[in-house]
C-alpha positions in Angstrom: 33.1 -11.1 21.5 32.5 -8.0 22.5 31.0 -5.8 20.1 32.7 -2.9 19.5 32.1 0.9 19.2 30.6 0.0 15.4 28.1 -2.8 17.2 30.3 -5.1 14.9 31.5 -8.9 16.6 33.1 -10.1 13.1 36.7 -9.4 14.6 37.6 -6.3 13.9 40.0 -4.2 16.9 39.5 -0.3 16.1 42.3 0.2 17.9 45.8 2.4 17.2 43.4 4.0 14.1 44.9 6.7 12.2 43.3 8.2 9.4 39.3 7.2 7.5 39.1 5.8 3.7 36.0 5.4 1.6 35.7 1.7 0.3 38.9 0.6 -1.8 36.4 -0.7 -4.4 36.0 3.3 -5.4 38.7 3.3 -7.7 41.4 6.1 -7.8 39.0 8.4 -9.6 35.7 7.4 -7.9 38.4 8.1 -4.7 39.4 11.2 -5.9 35.7 13.0 -6.7 34.8 11.1 -3.1 37.2 13.0 -1.1 37.7 16.6 -2.7 40.9 16.3 -3.8 40.8 15.9 -7.1 42.7 18.7 -9.8 41.2 20.6 -12.1 40.5 18.1 -14.7 39.0 15.9 -12.0 36.2 18.8 -11.4 35.5 18.8 -15.1 34.5 15.3 -14.9 32.9 15.5 -11.1 31.3 11.7 -10.3 27.8 11.5 -11.1 26.6 11.3 -7.6 27.3 15.1 -6.8 24.5 15.9 -9.3 21.9 14.2 -6.8 20.0 16.7 -5.2 16.2 17.1 -3.8 15.1 20.3 -5.1 12.6 18.7 -7.7 10.6 17.8 -4.0 8.9 20.0 -2.2 9.6 20.4 2.0 12.3 17.5 1.8 15.0 16.4 4.0 18.5 15.6 2.3 20.6 12.8 4.0 24.0 11.9 2.6 25.7 8.5 4.3 29.1 7.3 3.2 30.7 4.0 4.1 34.1 4.3 5.5 36.3 1.8 6.5 39.2 2.2 9.6 42.9 1.4 9.2 45.7 0.9 11.1 49.7 2.7 10.2 50.4 -0.2 7.9 47.1 0.4 6.0 45.4 -2.2 7.1 41.7 -2.4 7.4 40.2 -2.3 11.1 37.0 -1.6 10.2 34.4 -0.5 7.9 31.3 1.0 8.5 28.4 3.1 7.3 28.2 6.9 8.8 26.1 9.7 8.2 27.7 12.5 7.0 24.9 15.5 6.9 24.2 14.8 10.7 20.3 15.1 10.8 20.0 11.3 12.9 17.1 10.7 10.4 18.3 7.3 8.6 20.0 4.6 10.9 21.4 1.8 8.9 20.3 -1.4 10.2 22.4 -4.5 8.3 24.2 -4.6 5.1 25.2 -7.6 3.3 29.1 -7.7 2.0 30.7 -9.3 -1.1 31.5 -13.0 -0.8 34.8 -13.3 0.4 35.5 -9.9 1.1 35.5 -8.1 4.6 34.3 -4.4 3.7 32.5 -4.1 -0.2 28.4 -4.2 0.5 26.2 -4.1 -1.9 22.9 -4.4 -0.6 21.7 -2.1 2.4 18.7 -1.8 4.6 17.9 1.3 7.2 15.2 2.2 9.4 14.5 6.2 9.8 14.0 7.2 13.2 10.8 8.9 12.9 7.6 7.0 12.2 6.3 10.0 9.6 9.5 9.6 6.9 9.6 8.0 3.8 12.4 8.1 1.7 10.9 9.1 -1.9 14.4 8.6 -3.6 17.5 8.1 -2.9 21.0 7.4 -5.2 23.6 4.9 -4.4 27.0 5.4 -6.0 29.9 3.0 -6.1 32.2 1.9 -8.9 32.0 5.3 -10.4 28.5 4.7 -11.6 25.4 5.9 -10.1 21.8 4.7 -9.6 18.8 6.5 -8.5 15.4 4.8 -7.0 12.3 6.6 -6.5 10.2 4.6 -3.5 13.0 2.7 -2.3 11.1 1.3 0.6 13.5 0.3 3.6 16.4 -0.8 1.4 18.6 -1.1 -2.0 20.4 -3.9 -3.4 23.7 -2.8 -6.0 23.1 -6.0 -7.8 21.5 -5.4 -11.5 18.2 -6.7 -12.0 17.7 -8.8 -14.6 14.8 -7.0 -15.8 16.4 -3.4 -16.2 19.7 -3.5 -17.3 20.0 0.6 -15.7 19.5 -0.8 -12.5 21.8 -1.8 -9.8 25.7 -0.5 -9.7 26.5 -3.8 -11.8 28.8 -3.3 -14.9 28.8 -5.2 -18.4 31.0 -7.5 -17.4 28.8 -8.7 -14.6 30.9 -7.0 -11.8 28.9 -5.4 -8.9 30.7 -2.3 -7.5 30.6 -2.0 -3.5 28.7 0.8 -2.4 31.0 4.1 -1.5 27.5 6.3 -0.2 23.6 6.5 -0.2 22.0 10.0 -0.5 18.5 10.2 0.3 15.1 12.6 -0.1 12.8 12.1 2.5 9.3 13.3 3.1 7.7 14.0 6.0 3.8 11.8 5.6 0.7 12.5 7.4 -2.2 10.3 7.8 -5.1 10.7 6.6 -7.5 10.5 10.0 -9.8 7.5 8.6 -12.8 9.7 11.0 -12.3 12.3 7.9 -12.9 9.3 5.2 -16.8 8.8 5.5 -16.5 8.4 9.1 -13.7 5.6 8.3 -15.3 3.2 6.1 -16.5 2.5 2.5 -19.5 0.5 2.3 -20.5 -1.6 -0.7 -23.5 -3.7 -1.6 -24.5 -5.6 -4.3 -27.2 -7.2 -6.6 -25.6 -10.1 -8.4 -28.5 -11.4 -11.2 -29.2 -10.6 -14.4 -31.5 -7.0 -14.2 -34.2 -8.9 -15.6 -34.5 -11.4 -12.6 -33.3 -9.4 -9.6 -35.4 -9.1 -6.8 -33.5 -5.8 -5.7 -32.9 -5.9 -2.1 -29.1 -5.3 -2.8 -28.1 -7.7 -0.2 -26.4 -10.3 -2.2 -23.0 -9.5 -0.7 -22.1 -6.2 1.8 -18.6 -5.3 2.5 -17.5 -2.5 4.3 -13.8 -1.0 3.7 -12.2 0.7 6.5 -9.7 3.1 4.8 -6.5 4.4 6.0 -4.4 6.7 3.6 -0.9 7.9 4.4 0.1 11.1 1.8 2.6 13.9 1.5 0.5 16.8 1.5 -2.3 17.7 -1.6 -1.9 18.2 -5.8 -3.0 21.6 -6.5 -6.7 20.2 -7.1 -6.9 19.5 -3.6 -6.5 15.4 -3.7 -4.0 13.8 -1.2 -1.0 13.0 -2.2 -0.8 9.3 -1.6 2.2 7.0 -1.0 0.6 4.2 0.8 -3.0 3.0 1.5 -4.6 0.1 3.7 -7.7 -1.3 3.7 -9.4 -3.3 5.9 -12.3 -5.6 4.3 -14.8 -6.6 6.0 -18.1 -8.3 4.7 -20.5 -7.4 7.3 -23.3 -10.1 4.9 -24.3 -12.5 2.0 -28.1 -12.5 0.7 -27.5 -14.9 -2.2 -27.5 -18.6 -2.6 -25.2 -18.2 -5.4 -21.7 -18.0 -4.7 -19.5 -15.4 -5.8 -16.0 -14.5 -6.6 -15.0 -10.7 -5.1 -12.0 -8.7 -6.5 -10.6 -5.2 -6.7 -9.1 -3.9 -9.6 -7.0 -0.6 -9.6 -6.9 0.9 -13.0 -3.2 1.6 -14.6 -3.7 5.0 -14.7 -4.6 5.3 -10.7 -1.8 3.2 -9.4 1.2 3.8 -11.5 3.7 1.5 -9.8 4.7 0.0 -6.4 3.6 -3.1 -4.9 0.6 -4.8 -2.7 0.2 -7.1 0.1 -2.9 -8.6 1.2 -3.5 -10.6 3.9 -6.8 -13.1 4.2 -7.5 -13.9 8.3 -10.5 -15.8 9.7 -12.2 -14.0 12.7 -10.0 -15.1 15.3 -7.0 -13.7 13.2 -5.7 -16.8 12.2 -4.5 -15.6 9.1 -1.1 -18.5 8.5 -5.1 -20.6 7.9 -6.2 -18.9 5.3 -3.7 -17.0 2.8 -1.5 -14.0 2.1 -0.5 -12.7 -1.6 1.7 -10.3 -2.5 3.0 -8.9 -5.9 4.5 -5.5 -7.3 3.4 -3.4 -10.1 4.9 -0.8 -12.7 1.9 1.2 -14.3 1.3 -0.9 -17.4 -1.6 -3.0 -16.9 -4.5 -3.0 -14.5 -3.9 -4.7 -11.0 -6.6 -6.7 -10.0 -6.6 -8.3 -6.5 -8.7 -11.3 -5.8 -9.9 -10.8 -2.1 -12.3 -13.6 -1.6 -12.1 -16.5 -4.4 -15.7 -17.7 -2.6 -18.3 -15.8 -0.5 -20.0 -19.2 0.1 -17.0 -19.9 2.3 -16.5 -15.7 3.9 -20.6 -16.7 5.2 -22.1 -20.4 5.1 -25.4 -19.2 5.8 -27.5 -15.7 5.1 -28.7 -15.2 8.6 -27.5 -11.5 8.2 -29.6 -10.7 5.3 -32.7 -13.1 6.2 -36.1 -12.8 5.0 -37.6 -10.3 7.6 -39.4 -13.2 9.3 -36.4 -15.7 10.1 -33.8 -12.9 11.1 -31.8 -13.6 14.5 -29.1 -12.0 14.9 -25.9 -11.3 13.2 -23.3 -13.9 12.3 -19.5 -13.4 12.2 -17.8 -14.0 8.5 -15.5 -16.5 8.2 -12.9 -14.7 6.6 -11.9 -10.7 6.4 -8.7 -9.3 4.9 -6.1 -6.4 5.0 -4.7 -5.1 1.7 -1.9 -2.3 2.3 -0.6 -0.8 -1.3 2.5 1.1 -1.6 3.7 3.6 -4.5 6.9 4.2 -5.7 5.5 8.0 -6.4 2.9 9.6 -4.8 -0.3 9.1 -6.4 -2.8 11.7 -6.1 -6.2 10.1 -5.2 -10.0 12.0 -4.4 -10.4 10.5 -0.9 -14.7 10.8 -0.4 -14.5 12.5 2.5 -18.7 12.7 3.1 -21.3 10.1 2.3 -22.4 12.9 -0.6 -18.3 12.5 -2.0 -19.8 9.2 -3.3 -21.3 8.7 -6.4 -24.3 6.1 -5.9 -23.1 3.4 -8.2 -19.4 3.8 -6.8 -18.3 5.8 -10.4 -15.8 8.2 -8.4 -13.8 5.9 -6.8 -10.1 4.9 -7.5 -10.4 1.3 -7.3 -13.0 -0.9 -9.1 -15.0 -3.5 -6.7 -16.1 -6.3 -8.8 -18.0 -9.3 -7.5 -18.6 -12.4 -10.3 -20.9 -14.6 -9.9 -19.6 -18.3 -10.1 -23.4 -19.8 -10.7 -24.4 -17.2 -13.5 -23.1 -15.1 -16.3 -23.1 -12.2 -14.0 -20.6 -9.6 -13.7 -21.2 -6.6 -11.6 -18.8 -4.1 -11.5 -18.2 -0.1 -11.0 -20.8 1.8 -12.8 -23.2 -0.5 -12.2 -26.6 -0.4 -11.1 -26.5 -3.5 -9.2 -23.7 -2.1 -7.1 -24.3 1.2 -4.5 -21.8 2.7 -2.4 -23.0 3.5 0.9 -21.7 5.0 4.4 -21.5 3.0 7.5 -24.9 4.3 8.8 -25.6 1.6 5.2 -28.8 -0.5 6.6 -29.8 -3.3 3.6 -33.0 -4.3 2.9 -33.6 -8.2 4.2 -34.0 -10.7 1.8 -36.5 -10.3 -1.3 -37.2 -6.8 0.0 -36.9 -4.5 -3.3 -35.3 -1.6 -2.1 -37.9 0.8 -3.3 -40.1 -1.0 -0.5 -37.6 -0.1 2.3 -36.7 3.3 1.1 -38.9 6.7 0.7 -36.0 8.4 -1.3 -35.6 5.6 -3.4 -38.6 4.7 -6.3 -38.8 2.3 -8.8 -37.1 3.8 -12.1 -36.2 2.0 -16.2 -33.5 0.8 -17.8 -33.7 -0.8 -21.3 -37.3 -1.6 -20.3 -36.0 -3.1 -16.9 -37.3 -2.0 -13.5 -34.3 -0.1 -11.7 -33.8 1.8 -8.3 -34.0 4.8 -9.0 -32.2 7.3 -6.2 -33.8 10.3 -5.5 -32.2 12.6 -2.5 -28.6 12.3 -2.0 -29.2 11.0 1.8 -31.1 8.0 0.7 -29.9 5.6 3.2 -31.2 7.6 5.7 -34.7 7.3 4.8 -35.7 4.2 5.9 -39.7 3.4 5.5 -39.7 0.2 8.2 -37.1 -0.6 10.7 -38.7 -4.6 10.7 -37.5 -4.6 6.6 -33.9 -3.4 7.0 -30.6 -4.9 9.1 -26.9 -3.7 10.1 -24.4 -6.0 11.2 -21.5 -3.7 11.4 -18.1 -6.3 12.4 -14.9 -4.5 13.0 -11.3 -5.4 14.3 -10.5 -5.6 17.8 -7.0 -4.7 19.1 -5.8 -7.9 19.3 -6.3 -8.5 15.4 -9.8 -10.1 15.1 -13.1 -9.0 14.5 -16.1 -7.9 16.6 -20.0 -6.5 16.5 -19.7 -3.1 17.0 -23.4 -0.7 17.3 -23.3 2.1 14.7 
């Protein structure tokens, strides 16, 4: 069967059409309000969808899409489809699901934006005289009630779901922050993994790079990015410890509010199915821990990238790397580090907590710990058993609680290498086809 003018192939014949009407499931009162032919009494109880607007969102665009039906002279439905009323051309309905045994009663909708830079900040769905407002809807809406939220959906107390009569959108333009504006596209994290009193302070027991991309809708009053999505390409660079570890990212509830995340763990040839995927949602009520690498011994099965100086012999690709995508329902203000000087040396000011848990010792290293160092892409880590103050001029031996610890004597201490034979830098980045390759700084 050839598709008709509305790309339908389900048997509707759109000939001999003399009028359009909204879905019959709206009901009489809803239809009067939608068609704008109500009396004064109807105006005093105008449908809830007429209250929806985008006034609270700066630089936003309003879009309204109606579900319409076409009938013949006898009132028989010949076609039905979604059609934009506002004529912006910014939202395209790509699929919808109808009620079982019904021809034209949609209960879920999927859409796309005709411009990649757009995001829906909120929508309102109307049906059966009821309205449902959703913030951060992504690319779909389902009118069936979520069992955990009695106010969600277009489902009445009797458990009946109303068909969707119209959808209204508030769109905003999203800007992609140039990765090169974020510390040259890289946030480095390097760890010591033993108790302070036992550490050799080479700070190379795990070295991980985050290549971040942020999508935002402008900045807040303090100049922080109002982020709607961020992506981390997470690429291990070296493991200098014989112990095994778990490595994860913890996102505090007060920094992420609500949204979803998706983690894809791949090998160096991009065979992601051979490792694992993970996804989840969060509502801002508790911290969100995402375990990236359950075993660093599997990520690097040798210590070549951080060998002792006399044993150094090139760089070894990690066996695993990952991509983490986080989307927020509402923009979240994030202080994105632009320059190396914006990084606190022990990662205190990052909006996430990068946690290393030693699986062979009772040691956990996280944000603010002197055993964690946040560094730019130019970081060259000390080789095995080389204390960081022996490798860098601007790092000295300090003391904390009677234990020797590093003391960083300048903001750009990582530029003060004493001897290039005592440090290493293996730099791996994603290839165009999804694998990894070694690149030079």
